[in-house]
C-alpha positions in Angstrom: -10.9 -4.6 -26.1 -11.4 -8.0 -24.4 -13.3 -8.9 -21.5 -10.8 -7.7 -18.6 -11.1 -10.3 -15.3 -11.2 -7.4 -12.7 -13.7 -6.6 -10.4 -13.6 -2.9 -8.8 -14.1 -3.0 -5.1 -16.6 -0.7 -3.4 -16.9 2.9 -5.2 -13.9 2.1 -7.4 -14.4 2.2 -11.1 -12.0 0.4 -13.9 -11.4 3.0 -16.9 -9.8 2.4 -20.3 -8.5 5.9 -21.5 -9.9 6.9 -24.8 -6.7 8.0 -27.0 -6.5 11.6 -28.5 -5.7 12.1 -31.9 -2.1 11.6 -32.5 -1.5 14.2 -35.3 -2.5 18.0 -35.3 -4.6 19.9 -37.6 -1.3 20.9 -39.6 -0.1 17.5 -39.9 2.2 17.6 -37.2 2.8 14.0 -35.2 3.0 14.4 -32.2 5.4 11.8 -30.8 4.7 9.7 -27.5 7.0 11.3 -24.9 5.6 14.9 -25.9 1.8 14.0 -25.4 -0.4 14.5 -22.2 -2.4 10.9 -21.2 -6.0 11.6 -22.2 -7.9 12.4 -19.3 -11.3 11.1 -21.1 -11.9 7.0 -20.8 -14.5 5.0 -20.9 -15.9 2.7 -17.9 -15.3 -0.9 -17.9 -16.2 -2.2 -14.8 -17.7 -0.5 -11.5 -17.8 -2.1 -8.3 -20.8 -2.5 -5.9 -21.1 0.9 -4.4 -19.9 3.2 -1.5 -21.0 2.0 2.1 -22.2 4.7 4.4 -22.4 5.0 8.0 -25.3 2.7 8.4 -23.5 0.4 6.6 -26.6 0.8 3.5 -24.5 0.6 0.2 -24.9 3.3 -2.1 -24.9 2.4 -5.9 -22.3 4.5 -8.5 -24.1 6.9 -10.5 -21.5 5.6 -13.3 -22.1 2.3 -15.5 -20.1 -0.1 -17.9 -19.9 1.7 -21.3 -20.4 5.3 -20.0 -17.6 8.1 -21.0 -16.3 10.0 -18.3 -13.4 12.9 -17.7 -11.5 12.7 -15.1 -8.5 14.9 -13.3 -5.1 14.7 -14.6 -3.6 13.2 -12.1 -6.1 10.5 -10.6 -6.3 7.1 -10.1 -4.1 4.4 -10.1 -3.0 3.0 -13.5 -3.1 -0.7 -14.2 -2.0 -3.2 -17.0 -3.7 -6.5 -18.0 -3.0 -8.3 -21.0 -0.7 -5.1 -22.3 -3.8 -2.5 -22.4 -3.6 0.1 -19.7 -6.6 0.9 -17.6 -7.1 3.4 -14.4 -8.5 2.4 -11.4 -10.6 5.7 -9.8 -12.7 6.1 -7.2 -16.0 7.7 -8.4 -15.6 11.1 -6.8 -12.4 11.0 -9.0 -14.5 11.5 -11.6 -15.6 14.8 -13.0 -18.3 14.2 -15.2 -20.1 11.9 -17.3 -19.7 12.8 -21.3 -22.9 12.8 -23.9 
């Protein structure tokens, strides 16, 4: 994965999905049309943080390199140089893996 020229704003996070295994334990290959998109990804870039009512910026808990879980229908899908990413708000992230 090369360097992406995208900087999320505020409490948004840019995530690269981590692909699931494409073959089942029994050796059956699952076609792309039957696979669900993974809900696990690696944080590529984070915004500066969320501003509260007083204007103070609170930094995000996640950072670039973190592996995260997120909801199946969360975020907005985007493409850069042929690679697919998801832009999420921090509150759409379910947790950090590991």
